[in-house]
C-alpha positions, 0 to 999 in steps of 0.5 A, a space after each residue: 132499207 134496214 141497212 140504210 136506216 142503220 147507217 143513217 142512225 149511226 151517222 147522225 149519232 157520230 156527227 152529233 157527238 163530234 159537234 158536242 163542245 162546252 158552252 163558251 170559254 168559261 169551261 176552257 181552263 186555258 182561258 181562265 186567269 189564274 193567280 198564284 197566291 202563296 198565302 191566300 188565307 190565314 192558317 193557324 197551328 194547334 196553339 193558335 199561332 199564325 203560320 207564315 206562308 203555309 203553302 209555300 211548297 217544298 222540295 222533292 229530291 233536294 241536294 243540300 250543303 251548308 257552307 260559309 259562302 260570305 265569310 261571316 262565320 256562319 253556315 249558309 245553305 245551298 240547295 239544288 232541286 232542279 238541273 242548273 239551279 242552285 238556290 242560296 239561303 243566307 244565314 241571317 241569325 238566330 234572332 230572326 223567325 227564319 234564320 235562313 233568308 232566300 236570296 236566289 234560285 240560280 246562284 251567280 247564274 252558274 251552270 251546275 248540271 245535276 249536282 254540286 259540291 263546295 270545297 277549297 279545291 286549290 287550298 287557297 283559303 276560299 271555297 271553290 265549286 265542282 259541279 256536273 258537266 253534262 253527260 256526267 263529267 266534273 266541271 270545276 269553278 275556281 273562286 277568283 274572288 275571296 272568302 267574303 265576296 266569291 266570284 266563281 270562274 270556270 277553270 276546267 270544263 272536265 276534270 281529268 285523271 293523271 292519264 288525261 282521261 275525263 273523270 266520270 261522276 253521275 248524279 247517283 255518285 256525287 263526289 266528295 273532297 276531303 283529305 282522306 289519307 291525312 297527308 295535307 292534300 285533298 282527295 277526290 
């Protein structure tokens, strides 16, 4: 009889726990209607000035590069935070509260992998682009537009060395392009 009572008590206890649930959908987070509000209420700095967009967010591991992409003589900003996303901030001038205006999160819809680097690879006077091709090879986009209106076209899916082997470069070893030996040719 004792064993029967123990088993019955255990069954009632466990079955009661398994039937427990929250009352109604108001407790279920997936049923809530959440709204993203970048500026839900005013925030002021120490001097009493309004802070514009105080909750806009930030970057965790940005890869920035300044380059004059539109040929107007000032540095525009490109930032990569996520794979295949190249954010473009156009420089609009010092007289603005924020001299860099966000334009897009995926510049020209380019696939850039884990890193990017702007450089005039073919030395024709306009900026070209090298990026990571998946599995850490180097992809090359030639600028078929001009210095004021760039149009990046895939020229090589994997850059290769003089022996025809693909050049490897992962996200910890982002290449740079410069004339390191001062002979007039770019080096990688």
